[in-house]
C-alpha positions in Angstrom: -14.9 51.8 -26.3 -11.3 50.7 -26.3 -12.2 46.9 -26.0 -14.6 47.5 -28.9 -11.7 49.1 -31.1 -9.3 46.4 -30.1 -11.8 43.6 -31.3 -12.4 45.5 -34.8 -8.7 45.9 -35.0 -8.2 42.1 -34.7 -10.8 41.3 -37.0 -9.6 43.7 -39.4 -6.2 41.7 -39.4 -8.1 38.7 -40.8 -7.6 38.8 -44.7 -11.1 38.8 -46.1 -12.2 35.8 -48.2 -12.0 37.8 -51.4 -8.4 38.9 -50.3 -7.5 35.4 -49.9 -8.6 34.2 -53.1 -7.3 37.0 -55.0 -3.9 36.5 -53.5 -4.1 32.9 -54.8 -5.6 34.0 -58.2 -2.9 36.5 -58.6 0.1 34.1 -57.9 1.2 33.1 -61.4 2.3 29.4 -60.2 -0.4 28.3 -58.1 -2.9 26.1 -60.6 -5.1 23.5 -59.7 -8.5 21.8 -60.0 -11.8 22.1 -58.0 -13.8 18.8 -57.6 -16.9 19.2 -55.1 -19.7 16.9 -55.0 -23.0 17.2 -52.7 -22.9 21.1 -51.8 -22.7 22.9 -55.1 -19.5 24.4 -56.3 -19.2 26.8 -53.3 -15.4 27.0 -53.0 -14.7 27.4 -56.7 -17.3 30.2 -56.7 -15.3 32.2 -54.6 -12.3 32.1 -56.9 -14.3 32.7 -59.8 -15.9 35.9 -58.4 -12.7 37.5 -57.1 -11.3 37.9 -60.5 -8.1 36.4 -62.2 -9.3 32.9 -61.8 -8.0 31.7 -65.4 -4.5 31.8 -64.0 -5.5 29.4 -61.0 -8.4 27.2 -62.1 -7.6 24.4 -64.4 -11.0 22.9 -64.0 -14.1 23.1 -61.7 -16.6 20.1 -61.9 -19.1 18.6 -59.8 -20.0 14.7 -60.7 -23.4 14.7 -58.9 -24.7 11.8 -60.6 -23.6 8.5 -58.9 -23.0 6.8 -62.3 -20.9 9.5 -63.5 -19.0 9.6 -60.3 -18.3 5.9 -60.4 -17.2 6.2 -63.9 -14.5 9.0 -62.9 -13.5 7.8 -59.5 -14.5 4.2 -59.5 -16.9 2.1 -57.5 -16.8 2.2 -53.6 -17.0 -1.3 -52.1 -19.3 -0.1 -49.4 -21.5 1.8 -51.9 -21.1 5.2 -50.0 -20.0 8.3 -51.2 -19.4 10.5 -48.4 -16.3 8.8 -47.0 -12.6 9.4 -46.7 -11.9 6.7 -49.4 -13.9 8.4 -51.9 -12.1 11.8 -51.1 -8.6 10.3 -51.5 -9.7 8.8 -55.0 -11.1 12.4 -56.1 -7.7 13.9 -55.1 -5.6 11.3 -56.7 -7.6 11.2 -59.9 -7.6 14.9 -60.5 -3.9 15.4 -59.7 -2.9 12.7 -61.9 -4.9 14.6 -64.7 -3.2 17.8 -63.8 0.3 16.0 -64.2 -0.7 14.5 -67.3 -2.2 17.4 -69.2 -0.1 20.3 -67.9 3.4 20.4 -69.7 6.3 20.9 -67.4 8.2 22.1 -70.2 5.8 25.0 -70.9 5.1 25.5 -67.1 8.2 24.6 -65.1 7.2 26.7 -62.2 3.7 25.7 -61.7 2.6 24.5 -58.3 -0.1 21.8 -59.0 -3.2 21.3 -56.4 -6.0 19.5 -56.3 -9.0 20.5 -53.9 -12.0 18.2 -53.3 -15.1 17.8 -51.2 -17.7 15.0 -50.9 -20.5 16.2 -48.8 -24.1 15.4 -47.5 -25.8 18.5 -46.3 -28.9 18.4 -44.2 -31.7 16.2 -45.3 -35.4 17.2 -45.4 -36.6 15.9 -42.1 -33.8 17.7 -40.6 -32.8 15.0 -38.5 -29.3 14.4 -39.6 -27.3 17.8 -40.2 -24.9 16.6 -42.6 -21.4 15.8 -42.9 -18.4 15.9 -45.3 -14.9 15.1 -46.1 -12.7 18.0 -47.3 -9.1 17.8 -48.7 -6.3 19.2 -50.8 -3.3 17.7 -52.4 -0.7 20.2 -53.2 3.0 20.7 -54.0 5.2 23.8 -52.9 8.2 23.1 -54.9 7.4 22.3 -58.6 10.1 19.9 -58.6 8.5 18.1 -55.6 7.6 14.3 -56.6 6.0 13.5 -53.1 2.8 15.5 -52.6 1.7 17.2 -49.3 -2.0 16.5 -48.3 -4.3 17.9 -45.8 -7.6 15.8 -45.0 -10.3 16.7 -42.6 -14.0 15.7 -41.7 -16.5 18.3 -40.8 -19.9 18.2 -39.2 -22.6 20.8 -40.1 -24.5 22.2 -37.4 -26.8 24.6 -39.4 -30.1 23.9 -40.2 -30.5 25.1 -43.6 -28.7 23.4 -46.8 -27.9 27.0 -48.3 -26.1 28.1 -45.1 -24.1 24.7 -44.8 -23.2 25.4 -48.6 -21.9 28.7 -47.8 -20.0 27.7 -44.7 -18.4 24.9 -46.8 -17.2 27.1 -49.3 -15.4 29.6 -46.9 -13.8 26.6 -45.4 -12.5 25.4 -48.5 -11.0 28.8 -49.3 -9.3 28.9 -46.0 -8.0 25.4 -46.4 -6.5 26.2 -49.7 -5.0 29.5 -48.5 -3.6 28.0 -45.6 -1.9 25.3 -47.5 0.1 27.4 -49.6 0.4 30.5 -47.2 0.5 29.0 -43.6 1.8 25.5 -44.0 4.8 26.2 -41.9 2.6 26.9 -39.0 0.1 23.8 -39.0 -1.2 24.6 -35.4 -2.2 28.2 -36.2 -3.3 26.9 -39.7 -6.1 24.9 -38.0 -7.4 28.2 -36.3 -7.4 30.0 -39.7 -9.8 27.4 -41.1 -12.5 29.0 -38.8 -11.7 32.7 -40.3 -15.1 34.4 -41.0 -17.0 31.2 -39.9 -18.7 30.7 -36.4 -17.4 27.9 -34.7 -21.1 27.2 -33.8 -22.0 26.4 -37.6 -19.5 23.5 -38.3 -17.4 21.1 -36.2 -14.0 19.5 -37.4 -13.5 16.4 -35.9 -10.6 14.8 -37.6 -7.6 16.3 -39.5 -4.4 14.6 -41.0 -1.4 16.2 -42.4 1.0 14.1 -44.5 3.8 14.9 -47.3 7.6 16.2 -47.1 6.5 19.6 -45.6 4.8 18.1 -42.7 7.0 15.3 -42.0 7.6 16.7 -38.3 3.9 17.0 -37.8 2.5 14.6 -35.4 -1.1 14.1 -36.1 -1.7 13.3 -32.6 -0.9 16.7 -31.5 -3.1 18.1 -34.4 -6.0 16.2 -32.9 -5.2 17.8 -29.5 -5.4 21.3 -31.2 -9.0 20.3 -32.4 -10.0 19.6 -28.7 -8.2 22.8 -27.3 -9.5 25.1 -29.8 -13.3 24.0 -29.1 -13.4 22.7 -32.9 -14.9 19.2 -31.4 -15.7 17.2 -28.4 -13.6 14.2 -29.2 -10.8 12.9 -31.1 -9.3 9.5 -31.6 -6.0 8.2 -33.1 -4.7 4.6 -33.6 -1.5 2.8 -32.6 0.2 4.2 -35.9 -0.3 7.9 -34.7 -2.8 8.7 -37.3 -6.1 10.2 -36.5 -9.3 8.5 -37.5 -12.9 9.6 -37.5 -14.8 8.4 -34.2 -18.0 8.1 -36.1 -16.5 5.6 -38.2 -14.6 3.6 -35.9 -17.5 3.4 -33.6 -20.3 2.9 -36.0 -22.2 -0.1 -34.7 -19.6 -1.5 -32.6 -19.3 -3.1 -29.0 -17.3 -0.6 -27.0 -15.1 -1.2 -24.0 -13.6 2.2 -22.6 -11.0 2.8 -20.0 -10.6 6.2 -18.6 -7.3 7.1 -16.9 -4.5 9.6 -16.7 -2.2 6.9 -18.1 0.7 9.2 -16.9 2.3 6.5 -17.3 0.3 3.5 -18.2 0.9 1.0 -15.3 0.4 -2.8 -14.8 -2.7 -1.9 -13.0 -4.2 -0.3 -15.9 -3.4 -3.3 -18.4 -4.6 -5.9 -15.7 -8.0 -3.6 -15.6 -7.9 -3.8 -19.5 -7.3 -7.5 -19.8 -9.7 -8.8 -17.0 -12.6 -6.5 -18.2 -12.1 -7.3 -21.7 -12.3 -11.1 -21.0 -15.6 -10.5 -19.2 -16.8 -8.3 -21.9 -16.3 -10.6 -25.0 -17.9 -13.5 -23.0 -21.2 -11.6 -23.0 -23.7 -13.3 -25.7 -24.6 -9.9 -26.9 -21.1 -9.0 -27.7 -19.2 -10.1 -31.2 -15.6 -10.0 -30.4 -14.7 -8.8 -34.2 -16.9 -5.9 -33.9 -15.6 -4.8 -30.5 -13.7 -1.5 -30.1 -11.3 -1.0 -27.1 -10.6 2.6 -26.3 -8.2 4.2 -23.7 -9.8 7.5 -22.9 -8.1 10.6 -21.4 -10.2 13.8 -20.6 -9.2 17.2 -21.5 -9.6 18.1 -17.7 -7.3 15.3 -17.0 -4.7 16.8 -19.2 -5.1 20.0 -17.7 -4.6 18.5 -14.0 -1.3 20.6 -13.4 -2.7 23.7 -15.1 -2.3 24.5 -18.8 -2.0 21.5 -21.1 1.6 20.4 -21.3 1.7 18.9 -25.1 5.1 17.1 -24.4 3.3 15.3 -21.4 0.3 14.6 -23.6 2.7 13.0 -26.4 4.6 11.1 -23.8 1.3 9.5 -22.6 0.1 8.9 -26.3 3.6 7.2 -27.2 3.2 4.5 -24.6 -0.4 3.8 -25.4 0.2 3.5 -29.0 3.3 1.6 -28.4 1.2 -1.0 -26.6 -1.1 -1.1 -29.7 -4.1 0.8 -28.3 -6.6 3.2 -29.7 -6.6 6.6 -27.7 -9.6 8.9 -27.3 -9.2 12.5 -26.0 -12.5 14.0 -24.8 -14.0 17.1 -23.3 -16.4 14.6 -21.3 -15.6 15.2 -17.7 -18.9 13.4 -16.7 -19.1 9.7 -17.7 -22.7 10.1 -18.7 -21.5 12.6 -21.2 -19.1 10.0 -22.8 -21.9 7.4 -22.8 -24.2 9.8 -24.8 -21.5 10.4 -27.3 -21.1 6.6 -27.9 -24.7 6.3 -28.4 -24.6 8.6 -31.2 -22.9 5.8 -33.2 -23.7 2.5 -32.0 -26.7 0.7 -30.0 -24.6 -2.3 -29.2 -23.2 -2.9 -25.7 -21.0 -0.6 -23.9 -18.7 -1.4 -21.1 -16.9 1.2 -18.8 -13.8 -0.1 -16.9 -13.0 1.8 -13.7 -11.6 1.7 -10.3 -13.7 2.2 -6.9 -12.8 5.8 -6.5 -14.4 6.6 -10.0 -17.4 4.8 -9.2 -17.7 6.7 -5.9 -17.2 9.9 -7.7 -20.1 9.1 -10.2 -22.6 8.9 -7.1 -21.7 12.3 -6.1 -24.2 14.8 -6.5 -22.0 17.8 -7.0 -21.2 16.7 -10.5 -24.8 17.0 -11.6 -26.1 20.2 -10.0 -26.1 22.0 -13.7 -28.7 19.6 -14.7 -32.3 20.2 -14.2 -32.8 16.8 -13.4 -29.7 16.4 -11.1 -28.3 12.9 -10.7 -31.5 11.4 -12.0 -31.1 12.8 -15.5 -27.5 12.0 -15.5 -28.1 8.3 -14.6 -30.9 8.1 -17.2 -28.4 8.9 -19.8 -25.7 6.9 -18.1 -27.5 3.6 -17.6 -30.5 3.8 -19.9 -28.4 2.0 -22.8 -27.3 -1.5 -22.7 -24.3 -0.3 -20.4 -22.2 -2.2 -17.8 -19.4 -1.3 -15.3 -16.6 -3.4 -14.7 -15.1 -2.6 -11.2 -11.5 -2.9 -10.4 -11.0 -3.4 -6.3 -8.8 -1.1 -4.5 -6.8 -1.7 -1.3 -7.7 0.6 1.4 -4.1 2.0 2.6 -5.2 2.4 6.1 -7.1 -0.8 6.9 -5.6 -3.0 4.2 -9.4 -3.9 3.4 -10.2 -4.7 -0.3 -12.8 -2.2 -1.5 -15.4 -3.7 -4.1 -18.9 -2.9 -5.0 -20.1 -4.7 -1.8 -18.4 -2.5 0.6 -17.9 1.1 -1.1 -19.3 4.0 0.8 -21.4 6.2 -1.2 -23.2 9.3 0.5 -26.0 8.1 2.7 -28.5 9.9 0.1 -27.4 8.0 -2.8 -27.3 4.4 -1.0 -30.7 3.4 -2.3 -29.9 4.5 -5.8 -26.6 3.0 -5.8 -28.3 -0.4 -4.7 -30.8 -0.3 -7.3 -28.1 -0.1 -10.0 -25.8 -2.7 -8.4 -28.5 -5.2 -7.8 -29.8 -4.6 -11.5 -26.6 -6.2 -12.7 -25.2 -2.8 -14.1 -22.0 -3.0 -11.8 -19.7 -6.1 -12.1 -16.9 -6.8 -9.8 -13.6 -7.8 -11.4 -12.6 -10.9 -9.0 -9.6 -12.3 -10.7 -7.4 -9.1 -10.2 -3.7 -9.6 -9.6 -3.4 -8.8 -5.8 0.4 -8.3 -6.1 0.0 -5.0 -8.0 -2.6 -3.2 -6.1 -0.2 -0.7 -4.6 0.6 0.6 -7.8 -0.4 4.1 -8.7 0.7 6.2 -11.9 1.3 9.3 -9.7 3.7 7.4 -7.4 5.6 5.9 -10.7 5.8 9.4 -12.3 7.2 10.8 -9.0 10.0 8.1 -9.0 10.7 8.7 -12.9 11.1 12.4 -12.3 13.2 12.1 -9.1 15.6 9.5 -10.6 14.6 6.7 -8.2 14.9 3.1 -8.7 12.2 0.2 -8.6 9.6 2.0 -11.0 10.3 -0.3 -13.7 8.6 -3.3 -12.2 5.5 -1.3 -12.0 5.0 -1.0 -15.6 4.0 -3.3 -18.7 6.7 -5.0 -20.6 8.6 -3.0 -23.0 7.3 0.5 -21.5 10.4 1.0 -19.0 13.0 0.8 -21.9 10.8 3.4 -24.1 10.7 5.9 -21.3 14.5 5.6 -20.6 15.3 5.7 -24.3 13.0 8.4 -25.0 13.5 10.4 -21.7 9.6 10.6 -21.4 8.2 12.7 -18.7 11.7 14.2 -18.0 12.4 16.0 -21.2 11.0 19.3 -20.0 12.9 18.9 -16.9 16.2 18.2 -18.6 15.7 21.1 -20.9 15.1 23.2 -17.7 18.5 22.0 -16.1 20.4 22.7 -19.5 19.1 26.2 -19.7 19.9 26.8 -15.8 23.5 25.6 -16.8 23.7 28.1 -19.5 22.8 30.8 -17.4 
């Protein structure tokens, strides 16, 4: 009984959707527009129903007809309407109208906002569940010239358009409420987006915060929160530190993925990348211009030392971004799940660059006991498509032997299966590797950095040691702990 009462108490602490809309409606300063396309006017409806909407809603509209929409917001070069570009044009257009039509002399304290969404709900065949872009542009100070903005991408999981519309309406209320009342807690605000929404109904797979009140928000860290909070399976961000939508980035692309801890990124990691990339783009089926390279870190890797250390994550991300790479954080511990994810968005060639140890692990049956078809089911998903493994050799520390696809040892039961994939060209050795760097392992470099030892600089790519020293990467937590001990 006690546990039930506790759960009920927790639930009651979450403001109802009506309470949220009413608090906004009764705030005399918050005033804005609603532009919703593709799933009704579900968010605006909540504000109208709660009462007092005349003090909040300047305009609510839905430009459903494409010609009308183009006339208002302009024509998209790609002809698509459910895009981030379209959402930004909607937000910009509506906010401009607000500033032009509402006199600051008459309303000096008004806090303007424009909320918008552009959405495609589930189709009649129910093959595509639907997705959408949702965002708000707003100000928290009437004198604020540079506006704040929150943009997110969602994927519906429900099988009825009506249910998807209802979910979108609640999500919109949570976003507007969070923008004005929870903006100072962006990580918590992400959780609040699911107030009164089951996580099984909608996925949030991208979010970006921008503006003066979010100047200290690192969007890469917000991406990590989406994964930690079970809001999505994978997130991506670019060298500039901004998140982007995996579906858009991977669509019809050739993909070369490298999985690792990158703690820190070493010369071996970069040699693996450069050598496998050279092989990958020489493939006649690969168009270099439509090729995406991804450095992937699994959530389980981030948890290797227990709980996720956000600073440690940021240190790894900082170095990969400094080298100009796209980074993916995923929940896919097994490689076949990663390949399945890629196959959602592309039918082009996929390459996986890995070391010998990783390949040996792939042929370990213990990772597939949860599958009814066991390892054969996993391999059907892993190698069914146009996929190739690029294998980087490893030097046996005891014997000095160079381990390649020709002499690695897999479990006796897996030998024939391994031979089948190897001799069908699914595994290709990287032969022009640099033998002078084979002794380098990230874990050894990290120990040297933490212990203040010398000699680790030569193990890392050019420019990376300088960043580590200048930013005190991988040691900030240690230094902070030492400072606290001195104070004590």
